[in-house]
C-alpha positions in Angstrom: -7.3 13.9 9.7 -7.0 16.7 7.3 -4.2 17.0 4.8 -2.9 20.3 6.4 -2.3 18.4 9.7 0.4 16.4 7.9 2.3 19.2 6.1 5.7 20.1 7.4 9.4 19.3 7.0 9.0 16.2 9.2 6.7 14.5 6.7 7.2 13.1 3.2 5.3 14.8 0.5 3.9 11.5 -0.8 0.6 11.8 1.1 -2.2 10.4 -1.0 -5.1 10.9 1.4 -6.3 10.0 4.8 -6.1 6.2 4.2 -2.6 6.1 2.5 -0.7 3.3 4.2 2.7 4.5 2.9 2.5 7.9 4.6 4.8 8.3 7.6 7.3 10.7 9.2 10.7 10.5 7.7 12.4 8.9 10.7 9.9 6.1 11.0 11.3 2.6 11.0 9.9 0.7 8.0 9.5 -3.1 7.5 10.9 -4.7 4.4 7.4 -4.8 2.8 6.9 -1.1 3.4 10.3 -0.2 2.0 9.8 -2.4 -1.1 6.4 -0.7 -1.6 7.9 2.8 -1.3 10.9 2.1 -3.5 8.7 0.1 -6.0 11.1 -2.9 -6.0 10.8 -6.5 -5.1 11.7 -7.7 -1.6 14.5 -9.8 -3.1 16.3 -6.6 -4.2 16.2 -5.3 -0.6 17.4 -8.7 0.8 20.3 -8.8 -1.7 21.4 -5.3 -0.7 21.3 -6.0 3.1 23.0 -9.4 3.2 26.5 -9.4 4.8 28.1 -10.1 1.5 26.5 -7.0 0.0 29.5 -5.1 1.3 31.8 -7.3 -0.7 30.0 -6.8 -4.0 29.0 -3.2 -3.3 30.9 -0.7 -1.2 27.7 1.1 -0.3 25.1 -1.5 1.0 21.5 -0.5 1.9 21.4 0.9 5.4 19.4 -1.2 7.8 18.9 -2.2 11.4 18.9 -5.8 12.3 16.7 -6.7 15.2 17.2 -10.4 15.7 15.7 -12.0 12.6 13.9 -8.8 11.6 15.1 -6.0 9.4 14.0 -2.4 9.8 14.9 0.6 7.7 15.1 4.3 8.7 13.6 6.2 5.8 15.9 9.2 6.2 19.0 6.9 5.9 17.5 5.1 2.9 17.0 8.5 1.2 20.6 9.5 1.9 21.7 6.2 0.4 19.7 6.8 -2.7 21.1 10.3 -3.0 24.7 8.9 -2.8 23.9 6.4 -5.5 22.5 9.2 -7.7 25.5 11.5 -7.1 27.9 8.7 -7.9 25.9 7.8 -11.0 26.1 4.1 -10.1 23.6 1.4 -10.1 22.6 -0.5 -6.9 24.0 -3.7 -8.5 
């Protein structure tokens, strides 16, 4: 596919070429590996911020969808979460 085919408001502007594995529509559900790769953090960071006790330590846990034993993440919700952290000027603990 050509780059122009992926331009538009429904796509992230992080497209690195036709073989970029991290390129996806904003509302795509991501696995923990894909989210860790996009955020450039370890998977342990994501697990820590999605555990049920994360709400006790932090009033704003990482938004996620639990599907049985699997975790999935809506990229749009994660971006909103990051924006809230940035506006508060807080760390993600």
